[in-house]
Each structure stands twice: as structure tokens, then as C-alpha cells.
N, CA, C and O atoms as a DFTB+ gen file, in Angstrom:
516 C
 N C O
     1  1      86.344    -228.453    -210.637
     2  2      86.243    -227.180    -209.974
     3  2      85.659    -227.423    -208.578
     4  3      84.641    -228.099    -208.432
     5  1      86.301    -226.874    -207.573
     6  2      85.838    -227.001    -206.193
     7  2      85.111    -225.733    -205.773
     8  3      85.531    -224.619    -206.087
     9  1      84.020    -225.929    -205.062
    10  2      83.256    -224.805    -204.522
    11  2      83.312    -224.864    -203.007
    12  3      83.280    -225.935    -202.401
    13  1      83.392    -223.730    -202.437
    14  2      83.339    -223.644    -200.978
    15  2      82.006    -223.013    -200.616
    16  3      81.683    -221.915    -201.071
    17  1      81.246    -223.701    -199.807
    18  2      79.972    -223.180    -199.354
    19  2      80.171    -222.500    -198.014
    20  3      80.711    -223.089    -197.078
    21  1      79.741    -221.285    -197.933
    22  2      79.807    -220.556    -196.672
    23  2      78.411    -220.510    -196.070
    24  3      77.441    -220.132    -196.727
    25  1      78.338    -220.892    -194.843
    26  2      77.056    -220.870    -194.150
    27  2      77.148    -219.858    -193.020
    28  3      78.085    -219.874    -192.222
    29  1      76.177    -218.996    -192.969
    30  2      76.148    -217.981    -191.929
    31  2      74.888    -218.173    -191.104
    32  3      73.791    -218.304    -191.647
    33  1      75.050    -218.187    -189.808
    34  2      73.919    -218.281    -188.904
    35  2      73.750    -216.927    -188.230
    36  3      74.674    -216.394    -187.615
    37  1      72.560    -216.394    -188.363
    38  2      72.286    -215.097    -187.741
    39  2      72.312    -215.245    -186.230
    40  3      71.755    -216.191    -185.674
    41  1      72.945    -214.326    -185.596
    42  2      72.959    -214.308    -184.150
    43  2      72.144    -213.116    -183.703
    44  3      72.070    -212.095    -184.388
    45  1      71.538    -213.264    -182.550
    46  2      70.704    -212.187    -182.019
    47  2      71.509    -210.928    -181.788
    48  3      72.739    -210.938    -181.761
    49  1      70.781    -209.859    -181.624
    50  2      71.397    -208.573    -181.314
    51  2      72.152    -208.703    -179.995
    52  3      71.555    -208.999    -178.960
    53  1      73.441    -208.485    -180.030
    54  2      74.259    -208.636    -178.827
    55  2      73.991    -207.573    -177.776
    56  3      74.513    -207.650    -176.664
    57  1      73.176    -206.575    -178.125
    58  2      72.825    -205.561    -177.144
    59  2      71.778    -206.057    -176.164
    60  3      71.545    -205.425    -175.134
    61  1      71.145    -207.179    -176.472
    62  2      70.098    -207.719    -175.620
    63  2      70.579    -209.000    -174.948
    64  3      71.434    -209.709    -175.478
    65  1      70.020    -209.285    -173.776
    66  2      70.484    -210.436    -173.014
    67  2      70.045    -211.761    -173.618
    68  3      69.135    -211.815    -174.446
    69  1      70.705    -212.823    -173.189
    70  2      70.357    -214.164    -173.614
    71  2      68.969    -214.510    -173.093
    72  3      68.418    -213.805    -172.248
    73  1      68.408    -215.608    -173.609
    74  2      67.082    -216.033    -173.150
    75  2      67.060    -216.285    -171.653
    76  3      66.089    -215.929    -170.986
    77  1      68.110    -216.891    -171.110
    78  2      68.149    -217.164    -169.677
    79  2      68.115    -215.852    -168.897
    80  3      67.348    -215.707    -167.945
    81  1      68.935    -214.919    -169.299
    82  2      68.962    -213.630    -168.604
    83  2      67.639    -212.896    -168.793
    84  3      67.143    -212.257    -167.865
    85  1      67.070    -212.986    -169.988
    86  2      65.772    -212.388    -170.264
    87  2      64.729    -212.957    -169.296
    88  3      63.935    -212.207    -168.729
    89  1      64.729    -214.273    -169.108
    90  2      63.805    -214.914    -168.173
    91  2      64.072    -214.475    -166.739
    92  3      63.133    -214.266    -165.971
    93  1      65.338    -214.333    -166.374
    94  2      65.685    -213.882    -165.025
    95  2      65.151    -212.480    -164.757
    96  3      64.597    -212.216    -163.690
    97  1      65.317    -211.587    -165.722
    98  2      64.821    -210.219    -165.577
    99  2      63.302    -210.231    -165.460
   100  3      62.739    -209.574    -164.585
   101  1      62.644    -210.973    -166.336
   102  2      61.184    -211.060    -166.317
   103  2      60.697    -211.594    -164.968
   104  3      59.789    -211.020    -164.366
   105  1      61.291    -212.679    -164.496
   106  2      60.882    -213.266    -163.211
   107  2      61.101    -212.294    -162.051
   108  3      60.259    -212.191    -161.159
   109  1      62.216    -211.591    -162.063
   110  2      62.504    -210.610    -161.013
   111  2      61.437    -209.519    -161.004
   112  3      60.913    -209.173    -159.944
   113  1      61.112    -208.975    -162.177
   114  2      60.115    -207.911    -162.276
   115  2      58.721    -208.402    -161.875
   116  3      57.954    -207.650    -161.273
   117  1      58.390    -209.630    -162.195
   118  2      57.083    -210.175    -161.814
   119  2      56.962    -210.318    -160.296
   120  3      55.870    -210.184    -159.744
   121  1      58.073    -210.587    -159.628
   122  2      58.051    -210.769    -158.171
   123  2      58.089    -209.443    -157.410
   124  3      57.713    -209.393    -156.239
   125  1      58.532    -208.386    -158.055
   126  2      58.664    -207.094    -157.382
   127  2      57.293    -206.477    -157.092
   128  3      56.379    -206.569    -157.911
   129  1      57.159    -205.854    -155.933
   130  2      55.943    -205.124    -155.564
   131  2      56.083    -203.686    -156.067
   132  3      56.676    -202.845    -155.392
   133  1      55.541    -203.409    -157.243
   134  2      55.686    -202.088    -157.852
   135  2      55.117    -200.991    -156.958
   136  3      55.677    -199.896    -156.892
   137  1      54.009    -201.273    -156.270
   138  2      53.380    -200.247    -155.435
   139  2      54.306    -199.776    -154.322
   140  3      54.156    -198.662    -153.820
   141  1      55.252    -200.604    -153.937
   142  2      56.238    -200.237    -152.908
   143  2      57.100    -199.048    -153.358
   144  3      57.650    -198.321    -152.530
   145  1      57.207    -198.862    -154.667
   146  2      58.065    -197.807    -155.205
   147  2      57.314    -196.505    -155.508
   148  3      57.937    -195.518    -155.900
   149  1      55.989    -196.487    -155.333
   150  2      55.255    -195.229    -155.511
   151  2      55.798    -194.205    -154.520
   152  3      56.012    -194.511    -153.347
   153  1      56.015    -193.003    -155.002
   154  2      56.586    -191.892    -154.226
   155  2      58.062    -192.074    -153.899
   156  3      58.622    -191.274    -153.149
   157  1      58.702    -193.097    -154.436
   158  2      60.158    -193.227    -154.322
   159  2      60.763    -192.823    -155.660
   160  3      60.048    -192.697    -156.654
   161  1      62.057    -192.623    -155.686
   162  2      62.683    -192.162    -156.929
   163  2      62.786    -193.286    -157.953
   164  3      62.815    -194.468    -157.611
   165  1      62.840    -192.886    -159.205
   166  2      63.031    -193.835    -160.301
   167  2      64.332    -194.598    -160.081
   168  3      64.396    -195.804    -160.321
   169  1      65.359    -193.906    -159.627
   170  2      66.654    -194.543    -159.379
   171  2      66.538    -195.662    -158.339
   172  3      67.187    -196.698    -158.478
   173  1      65.724    -195.468    -157.308
   174  2      65.526    -196.516    -156.293
   175  2      64.919    -197.760    -156.927
   176  3      65.315    -198.878    -156.600
   177  1      63.958    -197.575    -157.835
   178  2      63.362    -198.724    -158.518
   179  2      64.384    -199.420    -159.405
   180  3      64.509    -200.644    -159.369
   181  1      65.119    -198.644    -160.201
   182  2      66.098    -199.237    -161.112
   183  2      67.163    -200.018    -160.348
   184  3      67.602    -201.075    -160.802
   185  1      67.577    -199.510    -159.203
   186  2      68.534    -200.248    -158.363
   187  2      67.893    -201.508    -157.801
   188  3      68.566    -202.528    -157.651
   189  1      66.595    -201.451    -157.487
   190  2      65.881    -202.624    -156.996
   191  2      65.782    -203.725    -158.033
   192  3      65.789    -204.907    -157.689
   193  1      65.690    -203.346    -159.304
   194  2      65.653    -204.340    -160.380
   195  2      66.989    -205.075    -160.443
   196  3      67.027    -206.285    -160.666
   197  1      68.053    -204.363    -160.252
   198  2      69.439    -204.869    -160.222
   199  2      69.928    -205.492    -161.527
   200  3      70.909    -206.236    -161.534
   201  1      69.250    -205.190    -162.623
   202  2      69.738    -205.544    -163.959
   203  2      69.830    -204.241    -164.747
   204  3      68.954    -203.386    -164.616
   205  1      70.849    -204.072    -165.547
   206  2      70.942    -202.828    -166.321
   207  2      69.941    -202.817    -167.483
   208  3      69.737    -203.834    -168.146
   209  1      69.328    -201.671    -167.719
   210  2      68.481    -201.527    -168.903
   211  2      69.399    -201.250    -170.090
   212  3      70.516    -200.760    -169.923
   213  1      68.914    -201.569    -171.291
   214  2      69.740    -201.397    -172.486
   215  2      69.515    -200.069    -173.177
   216  3      70.415    -199.530    -173.822
   217  1      68.302    -199.547    -173.038
   218  2      68.031    -198.213    -173.566
   219  2      66.768    -197.684    -172.917
   220  3      66.008    -198.432    -172.303
   221  1      66.557    -196.394    -173.061
   222  2      65.340    -195.767    -172.552
   223  2      64.723    -194.939    -173.665
   224  3      65.413    -194.428    -174.546
   225  1      63.390    -194.820    -173.599
   226  2      62.656    -194.107    -174.632
   227  2      61.669    -193.144    -173.964
   228  3      60.660    -193.591    -173.418
   229  1      61.934    -191.844    -173.995
   230  2      60.939    -190.886    -173.491
   231  2      59.703    -190.942    -174.398
   232  3      59.825    -190.941    -175.623
   233  1      58.528    -190.989    -173.793
   234  2      57.289    -191.174    -174.541
   235  2      56.293    -190.092    -174.168
   236  3      56.249    -189.643    -173.023
   237  1      55.497    -189.677    -175.139
   238  2      54.494    -188.659    -174.846
   239  2      53.117    -189.117    -175.294
   240  3      52.972    -189.797    -176.310
   241  1      52.109    -188.734    -174.521
   242  2      50.711    -188.959    -174.898
   243  2      50.104    -187.636    -175.351
   244  3      49.281    -187.595    -176.265
   245  1      50.524    -186.565    -174.701
   246  2      50.087    -185.218    -175.059
   247  2      51.195    -184.628    -175.937
   248  3      52.343    -184.559    -175.498
   249  1      50.885    -184.207    -177.148
   250  2      51.932    -183.702    -178.040
   251  2      52.813    -182.640    -177.380
   252  3      52.320    -181.645    -176.850
   253  1      54.119    -182.874    -177.424
   254  2      55.079    -181.911    -176.909
   255  2      55.496    -182.112    -175.465
   256  3      56.423    -181.454    -174.991
   257  1      54.815    -183.026    -174.749
   258  2      55.134    -183.222    -173.337
   259  2      55.432    -184.691    -173.049
   260  3      54.686    -185.575    -173.469
   261  1      56.508    -184.941    -172.345
   262  2      56.875    -186.310    -171.996
   263  2      55.937    -186.812    -170.905
   264  3      55.764    -186.172    -169.867
   265  1      55.335    -187.972    -171.163
   266  2      54.395    -188.567    -170.214
   267  2      55.094    -189.588    -169.320
   268  3      54.893    -189.601    -168.105
   269  1      55.905    -190.433    -169.921
   270  2      56.625    -191.460    -169.172
   271  2      57.838    -191.914    -169.978
   272  3      58.029    -191.510    -171.125
   273  1      58.647    -192.758    -169.356
   274  2      59.847    -193.283    -170.017
   275  2      59.757    -194.799    -170.018
   276  3      59.389    -195.418    -169.019
   277  1      60.101    -195.386    -171.161
   278  2      60.145    -196.838    -171.293
   279  2      61.597    -197.268    -171.139
   280  3      62.471    -196.800    -171.869
   281  1      61.849    -198.160    -170.188
   282  2      63.177    -198.730    -169.995
   283  2      63.172    -200.118    -170.598
   284  3      62.433    -200.992    -170.145
   285  1      64.003    -200.333    -171.632
   286  2      64.056    -201.625    -172.317
   287  2      65.143    -202.487    -171.691
   288  3      66.304    -202.085    -171.613
   289  1      64.751    -203.674    -171.247
   290  2      65.696    -204.632    -170.680
   291  2      66.083    -205.693    -171.699
   292  3      67.152    -206.294    -171.593
   293  1      65.233    -205.925    -172.674
   294  2      65.501    -206.862    -173.753
   295  2      64.576    -206.515    -174.901
   296  3      63.852    -205.522    -174.843
   297  1      64.597    -207.327    -175.940
   298  2      63.698    -207.053    -177.056
   299  2      62.246    -207.333    -176.692
   300  3      61.346    -206.898    -177.409
   301  1      61.991    -208.051    -175.591
   302  2      60.619    -208.352    -175.207
   303  2      60.214    -207.841    -173.825
   304  3      59.020    -207.785    -173.531
   305  1      61.158    -207.470    -172.977
   306  2      60.850    -207.028    -171.615
   307  2      61.167    -205.542    -171.468
   308  3      62.290    -205.099    -171.710
   309  1      60.137    -204.777    -171.060
   310  2      60.342    -203.352    -170.812
   311  2      59.481    -202.911    -169.638
   312  3      58.489    -203.551    -169.289
   313  1      59.889    -201.805    -169.043
   314  2      59.162    -201.219    -167.916
   315  2      58.865    -199.766    -168.252
   316  3      59.762    -199.005    -168.616
   317  1      57.597    -199.388    -168.128
   318  2      57.182    -197.999    -168.318
   319  2      57.099    -197.348    -166.942
   320  3      56.520    -197.917    -166.017
   321  1      57.678    -196.155    -166.805
   322  2      57.641    -195.433    -165.537
   323  2      57.209    -193.994    -165.792
   324  3      57.782    -193.290    -166.624
   325  1      56.172    -193.574    -165.044
   326  2      55.741    -192.171    -165.066
   327  2      56.089    -191.565    -163.718
   328  3      56.041    -192.239    -162.689
   329  1      56.439    -190.292    -163.734
   330  2      56.773    -189.601    -162.493
   331  2      55.703    -188.559    -162.199
   332  3      54.946    -188.155    -163.082
   333  1      55.655    -188.133    -160.936
   334  2      54.630    -187.191    -160.494
   335  2      54.812    -185.808    -161.108
   336  3      53.835    -185.180    -161.516
   337  1      56.044    -185.327    -161.177
   338  2      56.286    -183.993    -161.699
   339  2      57.625    -183.973    -162.407
   340  3      58.677    -183.875    -161.775
   341  1      57.576    -184.065    -163.701
   342  2      58.815    -184.037    -164.480
   343  2      59.409    -182.634    -164.508
   344  3      60.612    -182.466    -164.706
   345  1      58.562    -181.633    -164.311
   346  2      59.047    -180.254    -164.301
   347  2      59.204    -179.670    -165.686
   348  3      59.872    -178.650    -165.853
   349  1      58.602    -180.295    -166.684
   350  2      58.679    -179.784    -168.048
   351  2      57.692    -178.640    -168.199
   352  3      56.481    -178.861    -168.166
   353  1      58.184    -177.432    -168.361
   354  2      57.349    -176.231    -168.388
   355  2      56.855    -175.882    -169.796
   356  3      55.769    -175.325    -169.957
   357  1      57.643    -176.208    -170.794
   358  2      57.294    -175.841    -172.157
   359  2      57.274    -177.078    -173.041
   360  3      57.948    -178.063    -172.738
   361  1      56.507    -177.042    -174.137
   362  2      56.475    -178.184    -175.055
   363  2      57.863    -178.471    -175.639
   364  3      58.725    -177.594    -175.701
   365  1      58.045    -179.702    -176.055
   366  2      59.315    -180.103    -176.664
   367  2      59.561    -179.301    -177.937
   368  3      58.628    -178.945    -178.657
   369  1      60.827    -179.027    -178.195
   370  2      61.235    -178.421    -179.445
   371  2      62.584    -179.025    -179.817
   372  3      63.118    -179.857    -179.084
   373  1      63.123    -178.617    -180.929
   374  2      64.367    -179.219    -181.394
   375  2      65.554    -178.952    -180.473
   376  3      66.558    -179.661    -180.543
   377  1      65.456    -177.954    -179.624
   378  2      66.551    -177.627    -178.713
   379  2      66.461    -178.374    -177.391
   380  3      67.401    -178.343    -176.596
   381  1      65.326    -179.053    -177.145
   382  2      65.123    -179.734    -175.870
   383  2      66.024    -180.963    -175.778
   384  3      66.100    -181.763    -176.710
   385  1      66.697    -181.098    -174.655
   386  2      67.569    -182.254    -174.413
   387  2      67.050    -182.967    -173.174
   388  3      67.143    -182.441    -172.065
   389  1      66.501    -184.166    -173.363
   390  2      65.992    -184.942    -172.239
   391  2      67.168    -185.429    -171.403
   392  3      68.142    -185.962    -171.934
   393  1      67.066    -185.242    -170.092
   394  2      68.150    -185.634    -169.189
   395  2      67.676    -186.795    -168.328
   396  3      66.905    -186.600    -167.388
   397  1      68.131    -187.999    -168.645
   398  2      67.713    -189.198    -167.927
   399  2      68.134    -189.141    -166.464
   400  3      67.407    -189.640    -165.604
   401  1      69.271    -188.555    -166.160
   402  2      69.727    -188.487    -164.767
   403  2      68.789    -187.629    -163.918
   404  3      68.593    -187.908    -162.736
   405  1      68.212    -186.589    -164.516
   406  2      67.228    -185.772    -163.797
   407  2      65.945    -186.583    -163.601
   408  3      65.354    -186.561    -162.522
   409  1      65.519    -187.294    -164.642
   410  2      64.320    -188.134    -164.540
   411  2      64.459    -189.154    -163.402
   412  3      63.496    -189.415    -162.681
   413  1      65.635    -189.719    -163.244
   414  2      65.865    -190.738    -162.212
   415  2      65.708    -190.193    -160.796
   416  3      65.515    -190.971    -159.861
   417  1      65.786    -188.874    -160.615
   418  2      65.647    -188.290    -159.274
   419  2      64.188    -187.989    -158.928
   420  3      63.887    -187.629    -157.790
   421  1      63.288    -188.131    -159.888
   422  2      61.878    -187.798    -159.682
   423  2      61.130    -188.933    -158.995
   424  3      61.540    -190.091    -159.061
   425  1      60.029    -188.586    -158.335
   426  2      59.212    -189.565    -157.607
   427  2      58.243    -190.271    -158.561
   428  3      57.633    -189.644    -159.427
   429  1      58.119    -191.572    -158.383
   430  2      57.320    -192.423    -159.270
   431  2      55.823    -192.218    -159.037
   432  3      55.349    -192.164    -157.902
   433  1      55.107    -192.106    -160.140
   434  2      53.642    -192.037    -160.125
   435  2      53.057    -193.430    -160.381
   436  3      52.179    -193.884    -159.647
   437  1      53.551    -194.105    -161.427
   438  2      53.144    -195.480    -161.710
   439  2      54.231    -196.209    -162.490
   440  3      55.095    -195.602    -163.123
   441  1      54.152    -197.544    -162.418
   442  2      55.088    -198.437    -163.111
   443  2      54.267    -199.550    -163.744
   444  3      53.319    -200.046    -163.135
   445  1      54.618    -199.938    -164.938
   446  2      54.014    -201.142    -165.503
   447  2      55.060    -201.933    -166.275
   448  3      56.034    -201.385    -166.792
   449  1      54.832    -203.210    -166.333
   450  2      55.718    -204.164    -167.000
   451  2      55.077    -204.615    -168.290
   452  3      53.903    -204.983    -168.319
   453  1      55.854    -204.584    -169.358
   454  2      55.384    -205.076    -170.659
   455  2      56.227    -206.281    -171.069
   456  3      57.433    -206.340    -170.830
   457  1      55.556    -207.218    -171.683
   458  2      56.255    -208.360    -172.281
   459  2      55.730    -208.483    -173.708
   460  3      54.530    -208.641    -173.931
   461  1      56.638    -208.409    -174.657
   462  2      56.229    -208.448    -176.058
   463  2      55.338    -207.280    -176.438
   464  3      54.503    -207.395    -177.336
   465  1      55.515    -206.144    -175.750
   466  2      54.737    -204.950    -176.045
   467  2      53.387    -204.890    -175.350
   468  3      52.717    -203.858    -175.398
   469  1      52.975    -205.978    -174.703
   470  2      51.674    -206.039    -174.037
   471  2      51.838    -205.837    -172.537
   472  3      52.698    -206.465    -171.920
   473  1      51.038    -204.982    -171.952
   474  2      51.110    -204.745    -170.522
   475  2      50.624    -205.981    -169.773
   476  3      49.546    -206.505    -170.053
   477  1      51.442    -206.446    -168.806
   478  2      51.071    -207.638    -168.047
   479  2      51.055    -207.400    -166.538
   480  3      50.585    -208.251    -165.783
   481  1      51.563    -206.249    -166.094
   482  2      51.569    -205.949    -164.662
   483  2      51.555    -204.438    -164.478
   484  3      52.291    -203.718    -165.152
   485  1      50.710    -203.958    -163.560
   486  2      50.617    -202.520    -163.308
   487  2      49.772    -201.795    -164.333
   488  3      49.975    -200.604    -164.569
   489  1      48.826    -202.492    -164.948
   490  2      48.060    -201.955    -166.073
   491  2      46.784    -201.233    -165.664
   492  3      45.932    -200.972    -166.514
   493  1      46.629    -200.906    -164.392
   494  2      45.422    -200.252    -163.900
   495  2      45.194    -198.897    -164.564
   496  3      46.121    -198.246    -165.047
   497  1      43.947    -198.511    -164.567
   498  2      43.512    -197.221    -165.085
   499  2      44.070    -196.980    -166.477
   500  3      43.871    -197.803    -167.371
   501  1      44.754    -195.885    -166.674
   502  2      45.257    -195.564    -168.014
   503  2      46.737    -195.869    -168.180
   504  3      47.314    -195.569    -169.225
   505  1      47.355    -196.456    -167.179
   506  2      48.780    -196.779    -167.279
   507  2      49.031    -197.691    -168.480
   508  3      48.258    -198.611    -168.750
   509  1      50.089    -197.429    -169.171
   510  2      50.570    -198.272    -170.277
   511  2      49.608    -198.394    -171.450
   512  3      49.782    -199.277    -172.290
   513  1      48.623    -197.554    -171.528
   514  2      47.703    -197.634    -172.666
   515  2      48.009    -196.560    -173.670
   516  3      47.339    -196.467    -174.698
């Protein structure tokens, strides 16, 4: 009786960049002067990064209100961005639809870079905590 052994090698999530690209994104973000983007639009910063983010996560510190958005570039590299005035008048409810394109037009309050979930750049005051 002959047996055929099948071997499967897990491959990383194809939604995230390779290690080389991950390193390129990280190095680019480390070299960027985040303070240069204060009072500029989120879109200006994202264009300055020049790498596409894979997903975004609206985040809140105060229940019902979006505080900042996390832009994920890979499974280990992300950028948190808060804006000066999101214009959210009422607390979130099930009917609320976050519009990323509107967020991108807002002026930046602060930016921080996370690697492996830990803040490594732009961590002053209460940013990224």
C-alpha cells in the first residue's frame, strides 16, 4: 500500500506586505518629521508616507466619540492619527457611519508610530496611550 504525504506550509496573510516592504515602511516612517504635518490634512501625511495602508480602525477613548484613527500598514507597523476637530456632534450609535474620506480632510493634531503595538515615535503626553 502506498501513502502520499501532503505537506502544507502556512503562508503569511497576503493582505500584509513582505518583511522587506514592512522594513521599508518602518524606515520611511522613522525618518519622517511628524511635527511637519501638524495642522496639515491627514491626506497630506498619508501621501507623504507613499505606501498604502491596509486597513483603518476608528478608535475611541471617551465612550461614543472617536478619538483617533489607527492606520495599519502591516501586522506590526501602524500609525495613530488624531485630528483637531472631527466634527462629531453626537455619540456613536448603530446608525453612525464613519467616513474615512471626511477624516482625511481634517487637520492633524498628533501622529504616533507603533511597532508591535508599542508606541516608538510621537509618544509625547497622552498620545497613543
